[in-house]
N, C-alpha and C positions, 0 to 999 in steps of 0.2 A: 472464453476461458479467463481472460484478463479481468473481466467484470466479476466473475465468480470469485476469483482470487482476491480482488480488491474488497469485496464484501466480507470474505473470510478475515482479512486484515482488520477490518473494523470490529468484527465480533470477537476475535481473539485478543486484541489489545484491550478491549473493554473487560472481557472475561478475566484476563490476567491482572486486572486492576492497574494497568499502565496508563490508561486513558479513561476519562469519565463517560463521554458520549460521542465518539467519533462519528462524523456525518459525511465525510468525503475522503476518498483515497484517489490519488493520481499516481499511476504506476510509472510514468515516463517523465516526471518533473525534472530530474537531475541527470538521468542517463536513459538510453534506449532500453526498452523491454526486449528480452530475448525469449523466443518461443521455440522449443524443440519438441515436436510431437505433442505429448500431453504435459510437458514441463514449461512453466512460466517462471522466468527470473526477472525480478524488478530490483536491481541494485541501487537505483536512484529514485525510489518512490517518495511520496510525501503523504501525510495523513493529517486531516484537520480535526481539531477537538476544541470546543469552547472558543471558536473564533481564532485559534492559533494553529499554525502549521508546524509539523515535526518531520524530520528526516525519518525515512523508513526504508528498509530493504527486506525483500522476501523471496523465498523459493517455494513454488507451489506446484503440486502435481495433481492433475485431474484424471478422471476416467477418460477413456478414449473418445467418448462423445462430448466431453467437456462439461457435463452437467453436474458432476459430483467431485468433491475434493477428496483426494486420496491422502495427501500429506501436505503440511504447511509449516514452514520455519520462517521466523522473522527476527529482525533486530530493530528496535525502536531507537532512534537517534535523538539528537539535540533539537531544540527549538530553532526554527528558521526565522531569521530576522525579517521584519515586515518589509524593509527596503529591498529584499530579494524576491518578494512574491511576484511582482509583475514580470520579471525576467524569466520566470519559470511557470507562468500562466496559472498561478495560484490565486484564487479569488477569495474575497472576504466572505 
């Protein structure tokens, strides 16, 4: 479920013209991911675009089998300074 939601984050941020070509999303970079049934909450996620990482938070609901996304809400945050990448396992 988390991987599906991460993929949705990449597609939605690009579709909404917030990012150009995101290629990696990490749901647990700054806070633990919470999963409740078919709901995934990633309040401390990060997303990479153009070699830069940005703060991201999202709430995602999947079908009960976890294969389809039912709803997705997100908030794209600020640029993450490069000197914080290693501490949060964010790779170049």
